[in-house]
All heavy atoms as TSV, in Angstrom:
chain	resi	resn	atom	element	x	y	z
A	1	MET	N	N	-47.592	-10.432	256.143
A	1	MET	CA	C	-47.423	-9.239	256.948
A	1	MET	C	C	-46.114	-9.385	257.710
A	1	MET	O	O	-45.866	-10.400	258.328
A	1	MET	CB	C	-48.603	-9.112	257.907
A	1	MET	CG	C	-48.450	-7.998	258.892
A	1	MET	SD	S	-49.927	-7.781	259.891
A	1	MET	CE	C	-50.972	-7.038	258.681
A	2	SER	N	N	-45.301	-8.376	257.668
A	2	SER	CA	C	-44.036	-8.447	258.384
A	2	SER	C	C	-44.258	-8.191	259.870
A	2	SER	O	O	-45.284	-7.660	260.277
A	2	SER	CB	C	-43.041	-7.428	257.824
A	2	SER	OG	O	-43.381	-6.134	258.258
A	3	GLU	N	N	-43.265	-8.583	260.666
A	3	GLU	CA	C	-43.408	-8.418	262.111
A	3	GLU	C	C	-43.436	-6.954	262.516
A	3	GLU	O	O	-43.894	-6.617	263.594
A	3	GLU	CB	C	-42.271	-9.142	262.819
A	3	GLU	CG	C	-42.412	-10.639	262.717
A	3	GLU	CD	C	-41.373	-11.373	263.520
A	3	GLU	OE1	O	-40.964	-10.874	264.577
A	3	GLU	OE2	O	-40.985	-12.458	263.078
A	4	THR	N	N	-42.945	-6.069	261.653
A	4	THR	CA	C	-42.924	-4.652	261.998
A	4	THR	C	C	-44.202	-3.936	261.585
A	4	THR	O	O	-44.446	-2.836	262.022
A	4	THR	CB	C	-41.722	-3.956	261.334
A	4	THR	OG1	O	-41.799	-4.130	259.923
A	4	THR	CG2	C	-40.413	-4.520	261.858
A	5	GLU	N	N	-45.017	-4.570	260.757
A	5	GLU	CA	C	-46.266	-3.947	260.346
A	5	GLU	C	C	-47.291	-4.043	261.478
A	5	GLU	O	O	-47.329	-5.009	262.219
A	5	GLU	CB	C	-46.827	-4.643	259.104
A	5	GLU	CG	C	-46.037	-4.351	257.846
A	5	GLU	CD	C	-46.648	-5.035	256.646
A	5	GLU	OE1	O	-47.563	-4.445	256.062
A	5	GLU	OE2	O	-46.212	-6.138	256.318
A	6	SER	N	N	-48.128	-3.056	261.560
A	6	SER	CA	C	-49.146	-3.022	262.602
A	6	SER	C	C	-50.483	-3.477	262.043
A	6	SER	O	O	-50.780	-3.286	260.875
A	6	SER	CB	C	-49.285	-1.601	263.136
A	6	SER	OG	O	-50.374	-1.522	264.020
A	7	THR	N	N	-51.296	-4.089	262.879
A	7	THR	CA	C	-52.644	-4.483	262.476
A	7	THR	C	C	-53.675	-3.484	262.967
A	7	THR	O	O	-54.860	-3.778	262.976
A	7	THR	CB	C	-52.978	-5.886	263.018
A	7	THR	OG1	O	-52.847	-5.871	264.437
A	7	THR	CG2	C	-52.084	-6.940	262.415
A	8	ASN	N	N	-53.247	-2.280	263.332
A	8	ASN	CA	C	-54.172	-1.279	263.874
A	8	ASN	C	C	-55.296	-0.936	262.910
A	8	ASN	O	O	-56.397	-0.614	263.338
A	8	ASN	CB	C	-53.418	-0.015	264.266
A	8	ASN	CG	C	-52.511	-0.240	265.452
A	8	ASN	OD1	O	-52.703	-1.163	266.229
A	8	ASN	ND2	N	-51.504	0.604	265.588
A	9	ASN	N	N	-55.052	-0.970	261.600
A	9	ASN	CA	C	-56.071	-0.614	260.624
A	9	ASN	C	C	-56.908	-1.810	260.188
A	9	ASN	O	O	-57.799	-1.671	259.380
A	9	ASN	CB	C	-55.434	0.037	259.401
A	9	ASN	CG	C	-54.794	1.363	259.755
A	9	ASN	OD1	O	-55.231	2.047	260.672
A	9	ASN	ND2	N	-53.761	1.731	259.028
A	10	LEU	N	N	-56.591	-2.988	260.708
A	10	LEU	CA	C	-57.325	-4.196	260.345
A	10	LEU	C	C	-58.373	-4.481	261.402
A	10	LEU	O	O	-58.188	-4.196	262.571
A	10	LEU	CB	C	-56.360	-5.379	260.232
A	10	LEU	CG	C	-55.219	-5.194	259.239
A	10	LEU	CD1	C	-54.231	-6.339	259.351
A	10	LEU	CD2	C	-55.757	-5.087	257.826
A	11	SER	N	N	-59.474	-5.066	260.977
A	11	SER	CA	C	-60.524	-5.333	261.950
A	11	SER	C	C	-60.867	-6.811	262.080
A	11	SER	O	O	-61.421	-7.207	263.092
A	11	SER	CB	C	-61.782	-4.543	261.599
A	11	SER	OG	O	-62.221	-4.862	260.300
A	12	ILE	N	N	-60.539	-7.635	261.068
A	12	ILE	CA	C	-60.901	-9.051	261.130
A	12	ILE	C	C	-59.788	-9.899	260.513
A	12	ILE	O	O	-59.259	-9.579	259.455
A	12	ILE	CB	C	-62.220	-9.329	260.385
A	12	ILE	CG1	C	-63.368	-8.536	261.018
A	12	ILE	CG2	C	-62.556	-10.817	260.386
A	12	ILE	CD1	C	-64.658	-8.620	260.252
A	13	LEU	N	N	-59.479	-11.005	261.173
A	13	LEU	CA	C	-58.593	-12.034	260.641
A	13	LEU	C	C	-59.437	-13.285	260.453
A	13	LEU	O	O	-60.061	-13.764	261.399
A	13	LEU	CB	C	-57.440	-12.326	261.610
A	13	LEU	CG	C	-56.590	-13.559	261.312
A	13	LEU	CD1	C	-55.860	-13.409	259.984
A	13	LEU	CD2	C	-55.616	-13.817	262.438
A	14	VAL	N	N	-59.496	-13.785	259.225
A	14	VAL	CA	C	-60.222	-15.013	258.920
A	14	VAL	C	C	-59.183	-16.059	258.522
A	14	VAL	O	O	-58.369	-15.817	257.640
A	14	VAL	CB	C	-61.229	-14.812	257.774
A	14	VAL	CG1	C	-61.991	-16.099	257.487
A	14	VAL	CG2	C	-62.189	-13.671	258.096
A	15	THR	N	N	-59.225	-17.210	259.188
A	15	THR	CA	C	-58.264	-18.277	258.927
A	15	THR	C	C	-59.024	-19.551	258.595
A	15	THR	O	O	-59.961	-19.916	259.302
A	15	THR	CB	C	-57.381	-18.524	260.168
A	15	THR	OG1	O	-56.854	-17.281	260.637
A	15	THR	CG2	C	-56.231	-19.445	259.844
A	16	ALA	N	N	-58.611	-20.222	257.501
A	16	ALA	CA	C	-59.183	-21.518	257.124
A	16	ALA	C	C	-58.163	-22.586	257.488
A	16	ALA	O	O	-57.037	-22.566	257.010
A	16	ALA	CB	C	-59.492	-21.553	255.637
A	17	VAL	N	N	-58.554	-23.501	258.357
A	17	VAL	CA	C	-57.657	-24.546	258.848
A	17	VAL	C	C	-58.208	-25.906	258.442
A	17	VAL	O	O	-59.362	-26.228	258.751
A	17	VAL	CB	C	-57.522	-24.467	260.385
A	17	VAL	CG1	C	-56.616	-25.568	260.901
A	17	VAL	CG2	C	-56.998	-23.098	260.805
A	18	MET	N	N	-57.375	-26.702	257.737
A	18	MET	CA	C	-57.777	-28.058	257.393
A	18	MET	C	C	-57.412	-28.986	258.542
A	18	MET	O	O	-56.268	-29.025	258.988
A	18	MET	CB	C	-57.118	-28.553	256.109
A	18	MET	CG	C	-57.592	-29.952	255.720
A	18	MET	SD	S	-56.901	-30.539	254.173
A	18	MET	CE	C	-57.745	-29.478	253.019
A	19	LEU	N	N	-58.409	-29.721	259.012
A	19	LEU	CA	C	-58.244	-30.651	260.122
A	19	LEU	C	C	-57.821	-32.027	259.591
A	19	LEU	O	O	-57.940	-32.287	258.392
A	19	LEU	CB	C	-59.558	-30.753	260.892
A	19	LEU	CG	C	-60.098	-29.410	261.422
A	19	LEU	CD1	C	-61.452	-29.613	262.079
A	19	LEU	CD2	C	-59.107	-28.763	262.362
A	20	PRO	N	N	-57.344	-32.914	260.452
A	20	PRO	CA	C	-56.927	-34.243	260.008
A	20	PRO	C	C	-58.023	-35.028	259.276
A	20	PRO	O	O	-57.736	-35.874	258.447
A	20	PRO	CB	C	-56.532	-34.947	261.304
A	20	PRO	CG	C	-56.141	-33.852	262.222
A	20	PRO	CD	C	-57.042	-32.705	261.875
A	21	THR	N	N	-59.273	-34.727	259.559
A	21	THR	CA	C	-60.399	-35.408	258.897
A	21	THR	C	C	-60.616	-34.932	257.468
A	21	THR	O	O	-61.389	-35.519	256.729
A	21	THR	CB	C	-61.694	-35.161	259.677
A	21	THR	OG1	O	-61.968	-33.751	259.672
A	21	THR	CG2	C	-61.604	-35.672	261.097
A	22	GLY	N	N	-59.966	-33.809	257.107
A	22	GLY	CA	C	-60.181	-33.201	255.798
A	22	GLY	C	C	-61.171	-32.054	255.849
A	22	GLY	O	O	-61.306	-31.301	254.890
A	23	ALA	N	N	-61.885	-31.929	256.958
A	23	ALA	CA	C	-62.821	-30.819	257.126
A	23	ALA	C	C	-62.043	-29.513	257.251
A	23	ALA	O	O	-60.923	-29.492	257.764
A	23	ALA	CB	C	-63.675	-31.035	258.375
A	24	ILE	N	N	-62.631	-28.443	256.764
A	24	ILE	CA	C	-62.002	-27.128	256.876
A	24	ILE	C	C	-62.786	-26.299	257.885
A	24	ILE	O	O	-63.997	-26.137	257.772
A	24	ILE	CB	C	-61.942	-26.416	255.515
A	24	ILE	CG1	C	-61.039	-27.219	254.579
A	24	ILE	CG2	C	-61.418	-24.989	255.684
A	24	ILE	CD1	C	-60.937	-26.666	253.192
A	25	GLU	N	N	-62.064	-25.811	258.864
A	25	GLU	CA	C	-62.642	-24.984	259.922
A	25	GLU	C	C	-62.332	-23.522	259.595
A	25	GLU	O	O	-61.192	-23.183	259.300
A	25	GLU	CB	C	-62.008	-25.386	261.243
A	25	GLU	CG	C	-62.511	-24.636	262.437
A	25	GLU	CD	C	-61.868	-25.172	263.715
A	25	GLU	OE1	O	-60.765	-24.692	264.050
A	25	GLU	OE2	O	-62.454	-26.052	264.348
A	26	ILE	N	N	-63.339	-22.686	259.638
A	26	ILE	CA	C	-63.170	-21.252	259.402
A	26	ILE	C	C	-63.191	-20.556	260.756
A	26	ILE	O	O	-64.157	-20.674	261.514
A	26	ILE	CB	C	-64.290	-20.673	258.511
A	26	ILE	CG1	C	-64.383	-21.429	257.191
A	26	ILE	CG2	C	-64.076	-19.176	258.293
A	26	ILE	CD1	C	-63.142	-21.351	256.334
A	27	ILE	N	N	-62.105	-19.830	261.051
A	27	ILE	CA	C	-61.978	-19.131	262.327
A	27	ILE	C	C	-61.933	-17.637	262.053
A	27	ILE	O	O	-61.147	-17.181	261.218
A	27	ILE	CB	C	-60.699	-19.572	263.067
A	27	ILE	CG1	C	-60.695	-21.086	263.252
A	27	ILE	CG2	C	-60.574	-18.839	264.396
A	27	ILE	CD1	C	-59.357	-21.647	263.661
A	28	THR	N	N	-62.755	-16.880	262.750
A	28	THR	CA	C	-62.803	-15.431	262.593
A	28	THR	C	C	-62.395	-14.777	263.904
A	28	THR	O	O	-62.967	-15.093	264.951
A	28	THR	CB	C	-64.223	-14.976	262.204
A	28	THR	OG1	O	-64.628	-15.668	261.028
A	28	THR	CG2	C	-64.265	-13.487	261.950
A	29	ASN	N	N	-61.411	-13.907	263.835
A	29	ASN	CA	C	-60.961	-13.163	265.008
A	29	ASN	C	C	-61.097	-11.679	264.730
A	29	ASN	O	O	-60.711	-11.201	263.667
A	29	ASN	CB	C	-59.494	-13.477	265.328
A	29	ASN	CG	C	-59.282	-14.923	265.679
A	29	ASN	OD1	O	-58.942	-15.714	264.817
A	29	ASN	ND2	N	-59.499	-15.274	266.918
A	30	SER	N	N	-61.621	-10.958	265.709
A	30	SER	CA	C	-61.775	-9.514	265.551
A	30	SER	C	C	-61.236	-8.750	266.758
A	30	SER	O	O	-61.438	-7.550	266.865
A	30	SER	CB	C	-63.252	-9.166	265.337
A	30	SER	OG	O	-64.014	-9.607	266.441
A	31	PHE	N	N	-60.554	-9.441	267.637
A	31	PHE	CA	C	-60.053	-8.824	268.869
A	31	PHE	C	C	-58.622	-9.287	269.091
A	31	PHE	O	O	-58.312	-10.462	268.916
A	31	PHE	CB	C	-60.960	-9.258	270.033
A	31	PHE	CG	C	-60.655	-8.590	271.337
A	31	PHE	CD1	C	-60.848	-7.225	271.510
A	31	PHE	CD2	C	-60.174	-9.323	272.390
A	31	PHE	CE1	C	-60.568	-6.616	272.721
A	31	PHE	CE2	C	-59.889	-8.731	273.606
A	31	PHE	CZ	C	-60.083	-7.363	273.773
A	32	ARG	N	N	-57.748	-8.377	269.464
A	32	ARG	CA	C	-56.336	-8.685	269.743
A	32	ARG	C	C	-55.661	-9.406	268.583
A	32	ARG	O	O	-55.045	-10.458	268.736
A	32	ARG	CB	C	-56.201	-9.498	271.018
A	32	ARG	CG	C	-56.659	-8.755	272.243
A	32	ARG	CD	C	-56.401	-9.550	273.473
A	32	ARG	NE	N	-56.754	-8.779	274.657
A	32	ARG	CZ	C	-56.781	-9.291	275.869
A	32	ARG	NH1	N	-56.441	-10.538	276.073
A	32	ARG	NH2	N	-57.106	-8.537	276.887
A	33	LEU	N	N	-55.781	-8.830	267.390
A	33	LEU	CA	C	-55.234	-9.459	266.200
A	33	LEU	C	C	-53.720	-9.616	266.270
A	33	LEU	O	O	-53.182	-10.622	265.790
A	33	LEU	CB	C	-55.632	-8.684	264.952
A	33	LEU	CG	C	-57.133	-8.632	264.648
A	33	LEU	CD1	C	-57.380	-7.901	263.344
A	33	LEU	CD2	C	-57.741	-10.006	264.626
A	34	ASP	N	N	-53.028	-8.656	266.847
A	34	ASP	CA	C	-51.572	-8.767	266.971
A	34	ASP	C	C	-51.196	-10.026	267.744
A	34	ASP	O	O	-50.275	-10.752	267.351
A	34	ASP	CB	C	-50.975	-7.541	267.666
A	34	ASP	CG	C	-51.011	-6.295	266.803
A	34	ASP	OD1	O	-50.984	-6.444	265.567
A	34	ASP	OD2	O	-51.056	-5.197	267.358
A	35	GLU	N	N	-51.908	-10.300	268.819
A	35	GLU	CA	C	-51.630	-11.487	269.623
A	35	GLU	C	C	-51.957	-12.770	268.860
A	35	GLU	O	O	-51.231	-13.761	268.950
A	35	GLU	CB	C	-52.427	-11.442	270.925
A	35	GLU	CG	C	-51.969	-10.353	271.862
A	35	GLU	CD	C	-52.858	-10.220	273.078
A	35	GLU	OE1	O	-53.505	-11.221	273.462
A	35	GLU	OE2	O	-52.908	-9.118	273.642
A	36	LYS	N	N	-53.048	-12.783	268.116
A	36	LYS	CA	C	-53.434	-13.966	267.350
A	36	LYS	C	C	-52.410	-14.253	266.254
A	36	LYS	O	O	-52.017	-15.404	266.052
A	36	LYS	CB	C	-54.827	-13.772	266.737
A	36	LYS	CG	C	-55.325	-14.973	266.001
A	36	LYS	CD	C	-55.473	-16.170	266.929
A	36	LYS	CE	C	-56.048	-17.361	266.195
A	36	LYS	NZ	N	-56.268	-18.495	267.075
A	37	ILE	N	N	-51.972	-13.217	265.556
A	37	ILE	CA	C	-50.975	-13.399	264.505
A	37	ILE	C	C	-49.668	-13.907	265.105
A	37	ILE	O	O	-49.020	-14.795	264.545
A	37	ILE	CB	C	-50.785	-12.096	263.700
A	37	ILE	CG1	C	-52.054	-11.823	262.878
A	37	ILE	CG2	C	-49.552	-12.180	262.804
A	37	ILE	CD1	C	-52.113	-10.457	262.259
A	38	LYS	N	N	-49.296	-13.388	266.251
A	38	LYS	CA	C	-48.090	-13.869	266.928
A	38	LYS	C	C	-48.229	-15.351	267.263
A	38	LYS	O	O	-47.313	-16.144	267.043
A	38	LYS	CB	C	-47.828	-13.057	268.197
A	38	LYS	CG	C	-46.586	-13.489	268.933
A	38	LYS	CD	C	-46.357	-12.672	270.196
A	38	LYS	CE	C	-45.137	-13.222	270.930
A	38	LYS	NZ	N	-44.923	-12.578	272.197
A	39	TYR	N	N	-49.377	-15.748	267.783
A	39	TYR	CA	C	-49.625	-17.156	268.098
A	39	TYR	C	C	-49.497	-18.017	266.843
A	39	TYR	O	O	-48.847	-19.070	266.861
A	39	TYR	CB	C	-51.006	-17.356	268.728
A	39	TYR	CG	C	-51.470	-18.781	268.603
A	39	TYR	CD1	C	-50.935	-19.772	269.433
A	39	TYR	CD2	C	-52.389	-19.161	267.627
A	39	TYR	CE1	C	-51.326	-21.098	269.302
A	39	TYR	CE2	C	-52.770	-20.484	267.490
A	39	TYR	CZ	C	-52.239	-21.439	268.317
A	39	TYR	OH	O	-52.613	-22.754	268.164
A	40	LEU	N	N	-50.126	-17.604	265.745
A	40	LEU	CA	C	-50.080	-18.387	264.512
A	40	LEU	C	C	-48.653	-18.547	264.009
A	40	LEU	O	O	-48.256	-19.627	263.563
A	40	LEU	CB	C	-50.958	-17.739	263.433
A	40	LEU	CG	C	-52.464	-17.769	263.699
A	40	LEU	CD1	C	-53.202	-16.929	262.670
A	40	LEU	CD2	C	-52.994	-19.191	263.720
A	41	ARG	N	N	-47.857	-17.498	264.085
A	41	ARG	CA	C	-46.460	-17.567	263.639
A	41	ARG	C	C	-45.645	-18.525	264.495
A	41	ARG	O	O	-44.740	-19.182	264.003
A	41	ARG	CB	C	-45.832	-16.188	263.674
A	41	ARG	CG	C	-46.347	-15.303	262.587
A	41	ARG	CD	C	-45.686	-13.961	262.664
A	41	ARG	NE	N	-46.098	-13.187	261.513
A	41	ARG	CZ	C	-45.386	-12.220	260.997
A	41	ARG	NH1	N	-44.232	-11.904	261.528
A	41	ARG	NH2	N	-45.833	-11.575	259.955
A	42	GLU	N	N	-45.963	-18.591	265.764
A	42	GLU	CA	C	-45.223	-19.471	266.670
A	42	GLU	C	C	-45.710	-20.913	266.578
A	42	GLU	O	O	-44.916	-21.844	266.708
A	42	GLU	CB	C	-45.343	-18.965	268.107
A	42	GLU	CG	C	-44.630	-17.652	268.333
A	42	GLU	CD	C	-44.886	-17.042	269.709
A	42	GLU	OE1	O	-45.686	-17.609	270.484
A	42	GLU	OE2	O	-44.293	-15.992	269.994
A	43	ALA	N	N	-47.000	-21.125	266.365
A	43	ALA	CA	C	-47.582	-22.467	266.399
A	43	ALA	C	C	-47.479	-23.214	265.067
A	43	ALA	O	O	-47.502	-24.443	265.050
A	43	ALA	CB	C	-49.044	-22.385	266.823
A	44	TYR	N	N	-47.355	-22.474	263.960
A	44	TYR	CA	C	-47.324	-23.093	262.633
A	44	TYR	C	C	-45.955	-22.899	261.993
A	44	TYR	O	O	-45.298	-21.881	262.208
A	44	TYR	CB	C	-48.414	-22.486	261.741
A	44	TYR	CG	C	-49.805	-22.912	262.148
A	44	TYR	CD1	C	-50.469	-22.295	263.198
A	44	TYR	CD2	C	-50.445	-23.953	261.491
A	44	TYR	CE1	C	-51.740	-22.705	263.583
A	44	TYR	CE2	C	-51.724	-24.363	261.868
A	44	TYR	CZ	C	-52.356	-23.737	262.911
A	44	TYR	OH	O	-53.612	-24.142	263.294
A	45	ASP	N	N	-45.543	-23.886	261.161
A	45	ASP	CA	C	-44.242	-23.793	260.498
A	45	ASP	C	C	-44.351	-23.003	259.188
A	45	ASP	O	O	-45.422	-22.470	258.864
A	45	ASP	CB	C	-43.632	-25.181	260.284
A	45	ASP	CG	C	-44.404	-26.048	259.294
A	45	ASP	OD1	O	-45.237	-25.526	258.519
A	45	ASP	OD2	O	-44.161	-27.263	259.292
A	46	ASP	N	N	-43.266	-22.950	258.419
A	46	ASP	CA	C	-43.237	-22.176	257.177
A	46	ASP	C	C	-44.159	-22.733	256.094
A	46	ASP	O	O	-44.475	-22.046	255.127
A	46	ASP	CB	C	-41.810	-22.086	256.647
A	46	ASP	CG	C	-40.913	-21.239	257.527
A	46	ASP	OD1	O	-41.436	-20.423	258.323
A	46	ASP	OD2	O	-39.679	-21.387	257.430
A	47	ASP	N	N	-44.567	-23.999	256.241
A	47	ASP	CA	C	-45.508	-24.611	255.302
A	47	ASP	C	C	-46.942	-24.535	255.812
A	47	ASP	O	O	-47.826	-25.219	255.296
A	47	ASP	CB	C	-45.119	-26.072	255.051
A	47	ASP	CG	C	-43.791	-26.197	254.315
A	47	ASP	OD1	O	-43.531	-25.376	253.412
A	47	ASP	OD2	O	-43.012	-27.099	254.661
A	48	PHE	N	N	-47.155	-23.732	256.853
A	48	PHE	CA	C	-48.465	-23.506	257.470
A	48	PHE	C	C	-49.016	-24.747	258.168
A	48	PHE	O	O	-50.216	-24.864	258.374
A	48	PHE	CB	C	-49.486	-22.962	256.459
A	48	PHE	CG	C	-49.116	-21.624	255.905
A	48	PHE	CD1	C	-48.520	-21.517	254.658
A	48	PHE	CD2	C	-49.338	-20.469	256.626
A	48	PHE	CE1	C	-48.164	-20.283	254.141
A	48	PHE	CE2	C	-48.986	-19.226	256.121
A	48	PHE	CZ	C	-48.395	-19.130	254.873
A	49	LYS	N	N	-48.145	-25.685	258.529
A	49	LYS	CA	C	-48.566	-26.876	259.271
A	49	LYS	C	C	-48.366	-26.630	260.760
A	49	LYS	O	O	-47.373	-26.037	261.169
A	49	LYS	CB	C	-47.760	-28.093	258.837
A	49	LYS	CG	C	-48.061	-28.515	257.411
A	49	LYS	CD	C	-47.265	-29.723	257.009
A	49	LYS	CE	C	-47.572	-30.091	255.572
A	49	LYS	NZ	N	-46.762	-31.245	255.130
A	50	LEU	N	N	-49.323	-27.106	261.545
A	50	LEU	CA	C	-49.241	-26.960	262.986
A	50	LEU	C	C	-48.046	-27.762	263.494
A	50	LEU	O	O	-47.920	-28.955	263.197
A	50	LEU	CB	C	-50.539	-27.447	263.641
A	50	LEU	CG	C	-50.663	-27.266	265.149
A	50	LEU	CD1	C	-50.634	-25.778	265.519
A	50	LEU	CD2	C	-51.942	-27.912	265.636
A	51	LYS	N	N	-47.162	-27.128	264.224
A	51	LYS	CA	C	-45.955	-27.800	264.710
A	51	LYS	C	C	-46.294	-28.990	265.598
A	51	LYS	O	O	-45.606	-30.006	265.563
A	51	LYS	CB	C	-45.062	-26.808	265.463
A	51	LYS	CG	C	-44.448	-25.756	264.566
A	51	LYS	CD	C	-43.630	-24.755	265.368
A	51	LYS	CE	C	-43.070	-23.656	264.484
A	51	LYS	NZ	N	-42.354	-22.646	265.262
A	52	ALA	N	N	-47.352	-28.913	266.380
A	52	ALA	CA	C	-47.733	-29.985	267.293
A	52	ALA	C	C	-48.451	-31.133	266.592
A	52	ALA	O	O	-48.533	-32.232	267.141
A	52	ALA	CB	C	-48.623	-29.429	268.403
A	53	ASN	N	N	-48.972	-30.891	265.378
A	53	ASN	CA	C	-49.693	-31.930	264.625
A	53	ASN	C	C	-49.695	-31.520	263.155
A	53	ASN	O	O	-50.536	-30.730	262.728
A	53	ASN	CB	C	-51.114	-32.073	265.157
A	53	ASN	CG	C	-51.895	-33.146	264.440
A	53	ASN	OD1	O	-51.441	-33.740	263.468
A	53	ASN	ND2	N	-53.107	-33.403	264.923
A	54	ALA	N	N	-48.777	-32.077	262.381
A	54	ALA	CA	C	-48.615	-31.686	260.977
A	54	ALA	C	C	-49.832	-32.000	260.116
A	54	ALA	O	O	-49.930	-31.522	258.985
A	54	ALA	CB	C	-47.374	-32.350	260.395
A	55	ALA	N	N	-50.781	-32.770	260.642
A	55	ALA	CA	C	-52.008	-33.064	259.901
A	55	ALA	C	C	-52.980	-31.889	259.918
A	55	ALA	O	O	-53.976	-31.894	259.208
A	55	ALA	CB	C	-52.675	-34.317	260.457
A	56	VAL	N	N	-52.682	-30.874	260.713
A	56	VAL	CA	C	-53.487	-29.649	260.790
A	56	VAL	C	C	-52.727	-28.567	260.034
A	56	VAL	O	O	-51.551	-28.322	260.299
A	56	VAL	CB	C	-53.720	-29.218	262.254
A	56	VAL	CG1	C	-54.472	-27.904	262.322
A	56	VAL	CG2	C	-54.446	-30.306	263.024
A	57	LYS	N	N	-53.394	-27.941	259.065
A	57	LYS	CA	C	-52.705	-26.980	258.202
A	57	LYS	C	C	-53.600	-25.779	257.881
A	57	LYS	O	O	-54.794	-25.940	257.619
A	57	LYS	CB	C	-52.302	-27.673	256.893
A	57	LYS	CG	C	-51.565	-26.787	255.935
A	57	LYS	CD	C	-51.138	-27.540	254.689
A	57	LYS	CE	C	-50.364	-26.609	253.784
A	57	LYS	NZ	N	-49.870	-27.291	252.584
A	58	ILE	N	N	-53.003	-24.600	257.893
A	58	ILE	CA	C	-53.707	-23.401	257.436
A	58	ILE	C	C	-53.735	-23.462	255.915
A	58	ILE	O	O	-52.691	-23.553	255.265
A	58	ILE	CB	C	-53.015	-22.109	257.909
A	58	ILE	CG1	C	-53.087	-22.008	259.437
A	58	ILE	CG2	C	-53.651	-20.882	257.246
A	58	ILE	CD1	C	-52.312	-20.842	260.011
A	59	VAL	N	N	-54.931	-23.439	255.339
A	59	VAL	CA	C	-55.066	-23.510	253.885
A	59	VAL	C	C	-55.478	-22.169	253.278
A	59	VAL	O	O	-55.523	-22.035	252.059
A	59	VAL	CB	C	-56.032	-24.630	253.469
A	59	VAL	CG1	C	-55.463	-25.986	253.823
A	59	VAL	CG2	C	-57.413	-24.445	254.089
A	60	GLY	N	N	-55.756	-21.198	254.121
A	60	GLY	CA	C	-56.095	-19.871	253.626
A	60	GLY	C	C	-56.275	-18.904	254.782
A	60	GLY	O	O	-56.579	-19.302	255.895
A	61	TYR	N	N	-56.047	-17.631	254.490
A	61	TYR	CA	C	-56.286	-16.591	255.494
A	61	TYR	C	C	-56.548	-15.270	254.783
A	61	TYR	O	O	-56.167	-15.086	253.624
A	61	TYR	CB	C	-55.139	-16.470	256.487
A	61	TYR	CG	C	-53.847	-15.968	255.894
A	61	TYR	CD1	C	-53.551	-14.613	255.868
A	61	TYR	CD2	C	-52.923	-16.847	255.357
A	61	TYR	CE1	C	-52.375	-14.139	255.310
A	61	TYR	CE2	C	-51.742	-16.400	254.806
A	61	TYR	CZ	C	-51.472	-15.039	254.797
A	61	TYR	OH	O	-50.311	-14.583	254.221
A	62	MET	N	N	-57.201	-14.377	255.488
A	62	MET	CA	C	-57.520	-13.063	254.925
A	62	MET	C	C	-57.548	-12.060	256.065
A	62	MET	O	O	-58.139	-12.310	257.123
A	62	MET	CB	C	-58.866	-13.118	254.231
A	62	MET	CG	C	-59.295	-11.814	253.614
A	62	MET	SD	S	-60.810	-11.908	252.600
A	62	MET	CE	C	-61.914	-12.844	253.609
A	63	LEU	N	N	-56.891	-10.948	255.862
A	63	LEU	CA	C	-56.939	-9.820	256.795
A	63	LEU	C	C	-57.775	-8.729	256.149
A	63	LEU	O	O	-57.506	-8.311	255.029
A	63	LEU	CB	C	-55.532	-9.292	257.063
A	63	LEU	CG	C	-54.592	-10.244	257.794
A	63	LEU	CD1	C	-53.154	-9.795	257.640
A	63	LEU	CD2	C	-54.975	-10.312	259.250
A	64	VAL	N	N	-58.815	-8.295	256.839
A	64	VAL	CA	C	-59.673	-7.244	256.302
A	64	VAL	C	C	-59.929	-6.172	257.325
A	64	VAL	O	O	-59.766	-6.369	258.503
A	64	VAL	CB	C	-61.033	-7.807	255.793
A	64	VAL	CG1	C	-60.804	-8.680	254.581
A	64	VAL	CG2	C	-61.752	-8.574	256.872
């Protein structure tokens, strides 16, 4: 999704995050999606790794 696109028509963001243990955490957001997407873009690099801990990585996401 580009920064100019709006999430007004979206209702849920589902993110799958692999933790350092190898476990995958599923996170569901349904409120303030624009803010959550902004956070994810700032906190994760282009390879979807958390800037503060590269052992944490987004392995999947879905906007519905």
